[in-house]
SETIDREN-942287 format. One line per 2 residues: their letters; for each residue x, y, z of N, C-alpha, C. Coordinates in nm, 4 decimals. Layout:
BEGIN
a = X:Y:Z:X:Y:Z:X:Y:Z ~ ...
# end
This chain:
BEGIN
xx = -0.3191:1.3143:1.1316:-0.2176:1.3292:1.2325:-0.2264:1.2062:1.3224 ~ -0.1112:1.1526:1.3590:-0.1073:1.0337:1.4425:0.0001:1.0489:1.5486
xx = -0.0221:0.9866:1.6624:0.0737:0.9902:1.7724:0.0026:0.9631:1.9030 ~ 0.0519:1.0267:2.0081:-0.0101:1.0099:2.1388:0.0713:0.9252:2.2335
xx = 0.2025:0.9203:2.2114:0.2904:0.8486:2.3028:0.3358:0.9492:2.4087 ~ 0.2925:0.9307:2.5300:0.3279:1.0217:2.6390:0.2224:1.1294:2.6588
xx = 0.2115:1.1770:2.7816:0.1084:1.2747:2.8173:0.1181:1.4043:2.7377 ~ 0.2394:1.4557:2.7178:0.2550:1.5822:2.6453:0.2063:1.5707:2.5014
xx = 0.2397:1.4597:2.4375:0.1975:1.4405:2.2986:0.0464:1.4223:2.2897 ~ -0.0118:1.3501:2.3851:-0.1576:1.3333:2.3877:-0.2254:1.4694:2.3996
xx = -0.1773:1.5523:2.4913:-0.2358:1.6863:2.5099:-0.2228:1.7702:2.3835 ~ -0.1066:1.7644:2.3201:-0.0843:1.8430:2.1982:-0.1791:1.8000:2.0864
xx = -0.1935:1.6703:2.0674:-0.2812:1.6205:1.9616:-0.4263:1.6540:1.9929 ~ -0.4677:1.6306:2.1160:-0.6072:1.6606:2.1522:-0.6384:1.8093:2.1421
xx = -0.5391:1.8947:2.1622:-0.5633:2.0388:2.1508:-0.5943:2.0798:2.0069 ~ -0.5576:1.9961:1.9109:-0.5831:2.0247:1.7699:-0.7018:1.9465:1.7146
xx = -0.7743:1.8771:1.8003:-0.8830:1.7896:1.7566:-0.9871:1.8615:1.6718 ~ -1.0118:1.9882:1.6990:-1.1128:2.0626:1.6250:-1.0849:2.0766:1.4765
xx = -0.9636:2.0515:1.4353:-0.9268:2.0615:1.2934:-0.9642:1.9368:1.2133 ~ -1.0065:1.8315:1.2825:-1.0269:1.7017:1.2185:-1.1704:1.6539:1.2389
xx = -1.2262:1.5875:1.1369:-1.3633:1.5385:1.1494:-1.3725:1.3883:1.1743 ~ -1.2599:1.3188:1.1787:-1.2568:1.1762:1.2138:-1.1467:1.1572:1.3167
xx = -1.1836:1.1019:1.4325:-1.0883:1.0854:1.5426:-1.0931:0.9403:1.5897 ~ -0.9772:0.8764:1.5863:-0.9685:0.7346:1.6209:-0.8740:0.7138:1.7378
xx = -0.9022:0.6099:1.8169:-0.8137:0.5674:1.9246:-0.7969:0.4167:1.9187 ~ -0.6764:0.3678:1.9504:-0.6452:0.2248:1.9411:-0.5913:0.1747:2.0744
xx = -0.6540:0.0676:2.1270:-0.6177:0.0170:2.2593:-0.6248:-0.1347:2.2617 ~ -0.5461:-0.1939:2.3508:-0.5466:-0.3378:2.3739:-0.6822:-0.3765:2.4326
xx = -0.7496:-0.4718:2.3709:-0.8818:-0.5142:2.4168:-0.8777:-0.5724:2.5573 ~ -0.7690:-0.6380:2.5919:-0.7615:-0.7047:2.7221:-0.7199:-0.6095:2.8338
xx = -0.6122:-0.5370:2.8155:-0.5589:-0.4558:2.9243:-0.5792:-0.3065:2.9101 ~ -0.6228:-0.2621:2.7933:-0.6476:-0.1206:2.7724:-0.5257:-0.0368:2.7385
xx = -0.4092:-0.0995:2.7241:-0.2881:-0.0242:2.6903:-0.3010:0.0363:2.5505 ~ -0.2379:0.1507:2.5334:-0.2374:0.2191:2.4045:-0.1587:0.1376:2.3023
xx = -0.2048:0.1388:2.1773:-0.1374:0.0667:2.0696:-0.0887:0.1639:1.9630 ~ 0.0209:0.1276:1.8997:0.0665:0.1976:1.7794:0.0878:0.0917:1.6721
xx = 0.1262:0.1329:1.5545:0.1486:0.0422:1.4414:0.0213:-0.0293:1.3972 ~ -0.0917:0.0370:1.4140:-0.2191:-0.0148:1.3650:-0.2325:0.0281:1.2188
xx = -0.2626:-0.0680:1.1318:-0.2805:-0.0388:0.9897:-0.4255:0.0050:0.9679 ~ -0.4424:0.1237:0.9139:-0.5757:0.1804:0.8930:-0.5967:0.2051:0.7441
xx = -0.7080:0.1528:0.6923:-0.7457:0.1745:0.5527:-0.8832:0.2401:0.5492 ~ -0.8980:0.3387:0.4634:-1.0258:0.4078:0.4463:-1.0647:0.3981:0.2992
xx = -1.1868:0.3497:0.2755:-1.2397:0.3330:0.1404:-1.3673:0.4159:0.1298 ~ -1.3843:0.4875:0.0184:-1.5055:0.5684:0.0023:-1.6214:0.4826:-0.0492
xx = -1.7370:0.5445:-0.0673:-1.8577:0.4707:-0.1066:-1.8494:0.4133:-0.2475 ~ -1.7528:0.4580:-0.3270:-1.7312:0.4033:-0.4615:-1.6294:0.2901:-0.4619
xx = -1.5792:0.2533:-0.3451:-1.4807:0.1466:-0.3354:-1.3380:0.1924:-0.3588 ~ -1.3172:0.3220:-0.3706:-1.1827:0.3756:-0.3939:-1.1115:0.3964:-0.2605
xx = -0.9897:0.3408:-0.2531:-0.9120:0.3602:-0.1303:-0.8663:0.5051:-0.1229 ~ -0.9030:0.5706:-0.0129:-0.8686:0.7106:0.0075:-0.7456:0.7277:0.0948
xx = -0.7178:0.6262:0.1776:-0.6066:0.6378:0.2714:-0.5658:0.4997:0.3190 ~ -0.4362:0.4813:0.3347:-0.3809:0.3645:0.4034:-0.2616:0.4168:0.4805
xx = -0.2645:0.3991:0.6128:-0.1607:0.4553:0.6985:-0.1364:0.3610:0.8160 ~ -0.0161:0.3666:0.8702:0.0172:0.2927:0.9920:0.0284:0.3958:1.1036
xx = -0.0488:0.3768:1.2095:-0.0508:0.4753:1.3181:0.0832:0.4783:1.3905 ~ 0.1214:0.5966:1.4346:0.2459:0.6112:1.5113:0.2165:0.6282:1.6598
xx = 0.0963:0.5953:1.6997:0.0543:0.6036:1.8393:-0.0919:0.5651:1.8489 ~ -0.1498:0.5791:1.9662:-0.2879:0.5362:1.9861:-0.3927:0.6320:1.9294
xx = -0.3512:0.7506:1.8860:-0.4463:0.8472:1.8316:-0.4191:0.8696:1.6836 ~ -0.5264:0.8725:1.6061:-0.5170:0.9037:1.4638:-0.6340:0.9951:1.4305
xx = -0.6030:1.1169:1.3897:-0.7041:1.2152:1.3528:-0.6913:1.2430:1.2037 ~ -0.8078:1.2494:1.1365:-0.8100:1.2707:0.9917:-0.9137:1.3760:0.9557
xx = -0.8930:1.4392:0.8439:-0.9940:1.5288:0.7867:-1.0300:1.4708:0.6506 ~ -1.1526:1.4208:0.6407:-1.1997:1.3604:0.5165:-1.3090:1.4470:0.4547
xx = -1.3182:1.4474:0.3215:-1.4298:1.5168:0.2570:-1.5626:1.4533:0.2997 ~ -1.6691:1.5317:0.2962:-1.8009:1.4793:0.3323:-1.8335:1.3584:0.2452
xx = -1.8885:1.2546:0.3081:-1.9257:1.1347:0.2344:-1.9286:1.0125:0.3236 ~ -1.9639:0.9004:0.2631:-1.9717:0.7727:0.3338:-1.8418:0.6957:0.3136
xx = -1.7959:0.6322:0.4204:-1.6681:0.5613:0.4185:-1.6776:0.4299:0.4949 ~ -1.5855:0.3401:0.4617:-1.5623:0.2192:0.5400:-1.4182:0.2245:0.5869
xx = -1.3991:0.2062:0.7153:-1.2662:0.2125:0.7759:-1.2339:0.0763:0.8350 ~ -1.1125:0.0309:0.8099:-1.0671:-0.0975:0.8651:-0.9392:-0.0721:0.9433
xx = -0.9362:-0.1203:1.0684:-0.8176:-0.1116:1.1536:-0.7674:-0.2532:1.1771 ~ -0.6368:-0.2763:1.1540:-0.5777:-0.4097:1.1677:-0.4561:-0.4043:1.2591
xx = -0.4473:-0.5053:1.3477:-0.3332:-0.5139:1.4383:-0.3086:-0.6600:1.4723 ~ -0.1910:-0.7109:1.4405:-0.1504:-0.8483:1.4714:-0.2559:-0.9513:1.4321
xx = -0.3149:-0.9357:1.3157:-0.4122:-1.0321:1.2659:-0.5554:-1.0054:1.3089 ~ -0.5769:-0.9185:1.4054:-0.7124:-0.8805:1.4452:-0.7533:-0.7593:1.3626
xx = -0.8775:-0.7554:1.3197:-0.9237:-0.6386:1.2445:-1.0665:-0.6043:1.2841 ~ -1.0977:-0.4786:1.2716:-1.2326:-0.4290:1.2965:-1.2664:-0.3300:1.1863
xx = -1.3941:-0.3287:1.1495:-1.4418:-0.2418:1.0426:-1.5538:-0.1534:1.0954 ~ -1.5534:-0.0285:1.0527:-1.6593:0.0663:1.0871:-1.7032:0.1367:0.9588
xx = -1.8337:0.1512:0.9447:-1.8892:0.2328:0.8364:-1.9370:0.3629:0.8994 ~ -1.9091:0.4741:0.8341:-1.9470:0.6028:0.8916:-1.9630:0.7065:0.7816
xx = -2.0228:0.8166:0.8199:-2.0369:0.9307:0.7306:-1.9576:1.0462:0.7883 ~ -1.8670:1.0980:0.7085:-1.7881:1.2142:0.7499:-1.8594:1.3398:0.7024
xx = -1.8500:1.4418:0.7820:-1.9103:1.5698:0.7473:-1.8514:1.6776:0.8346 ~ -1.9305:1.7795:0.8610:-1.8828:1.8901:0.9446:-1.8666:1.8464:1.0907
xx = -1.9633:1.7701:1.1417:-1.9563:1.7231:1.2809:-1.8568:1.6080:1.2906 ~ -1.7710:1.6086:1.3919:-1.6714:1.5010:1.4051:-1.7341:1.3679:1.4460
xx = -1.6707:1.2598:1.4014:-1.7050:1.1251:1.4478:-1.5825:1.0689:1.5185 ~ -1.6064:0.9943:1.6249:-1.4970:0.9357:1.7037:-1.5232:0.7878:1.7236
xx = -1.4178:0.7082:1.7108:-1.4269:0.5644:1.7337:-1.3067:0.5188:1.8147 ~ -1.3330:0.4317:1.9104:-1.2267:0.3629:1.9837:-1.2233:0.2196:1.9343
xx = -1.1061:0.1738:1.8987:-1.0869:0.0357:1.8559:-1.0153:-0.0377:1.9677 ~ -1.0758:-0.1449:2.0140:-1.0138:-0.2308:2.1148:-0.9743:-0.3596:2.0430
xx = -0.8458:-0.3689:2.0130:-0.7936:-0.4783:1.9314:-0.7207:-0.5801:2.0177 ~ -0.7324:-0.7059:1.9769:-0.6643:-0.8133:2.0508:-0.5151:-0.8109:2.0211
xx = -0.4371:-0.8283:2.1266:-0.2914:-0.8361:2.1158:-0.2518:-0.9819:2.1311 ~ -0.1606:-1.0283:2.0475:-0.1082:-1.1641:2.0581:-0.0475:-1.1809:2.1965
xx = -0.1012:-1.2720:2.2756:-0.0568:-1.2911:2.4146:0.0909:-1.3282:2.4258 ~ 0.1462:-1.3929:2.3244:0.2876:-1.4306:2.3296:0.3786:-1.3110:2.3029
xx = 0.3234:-1.2031:2.2495:0.4042:-1.0868:2.2158:0.3771:-0.9660:2.3032 ~ 0.2714:-0.9691:2.3840:0.2313:-0.8459:2.4520:0.3346:-0.7928:2.5503
xx = 0.4134:-0.8771:2.6150:0.5140:-0.8274:2.7091:0.6190:-0.7411:2.6400 ~ 0.6716:-0.7869:2.5279:0.7784:-0.7093:2.4642:0.7260:-0.5868:2.3918
xx = 0.5976:-0.5813:2.3619:0.5424:-0.4621:2.2989:0.5468:-0.3442:2.3949 ~ 0.5235:-0.3685:2.5228:0.5093:-0.2605:2.6197:0.6308:-0.2388:2.7081
xx = 0.7291:-0.3273:2.7045:0.8452:-0.3085:2.7903:0.9530:-0.2316:2.7149 ~ 1.0546:-0.1883:2.7901:1.1620:-0.1165:2.7216:1.2786:-0.2111:2.6966
xx = 1.3909:-0.1966:2.7618:1.5087:-0.2756:2.7261:1.5176:-0.4116:2.7951 ~ 1.4568:-0.4301:2.9103:1.4675:-0.5578:2.9818:1.3309:-0.6240:2.9888
xx = 1.2967:-0.6940:2.8823:1.1663:-0.7577:2.8731:1.1688:-0.8955:2.9378 ~ 1.0606:-0.9336:3.0050:1.0543:-1.0681:3.0623:1.0427:-1.1718:2.9517
xx = 1.0921:-1.2907:2.9791:1.0813:-1.3994:2.8821:0.9779:-1.4989:2.9314 ~ 0.8984:-1.5472:2.8402:0.7958:-1.6456:2.8743:0.8476:-1.7860:2.8452
xx = 0.8006:-1.8802:2.9241:0.8286:-2.0197:2.8975:0.9702:-2.0640:2.9251 ~ 1.0470:-1.9885:3.0023:1.1845:-2.0289:3.0324:1.2072:-2.0267:3.1798
# end
């Protein structure tokens, strides 16, 4: 499950957290703003890709079978990798990814975005 845009959606997703054993959050490393459109790949210990998804908000919750995994989160050319073991107890990771400074204004604004360099 992915999302978390707006307080109501965050509350709804977090209320279901107990159903998932892997919980991820994605944020701008510099300013802490929530990110969406993060590409997430999960590979099992045999090298088989188990999941590839693009997040639709800053929260991504998954239920994986017990085992060892490698997870890679990618955003605008920045990537981070985590190795973990999924099981009954949940694991949580926050990813603080770099945002391209030339694009960060239009990512977070709505219809009237400021222009740089003019």
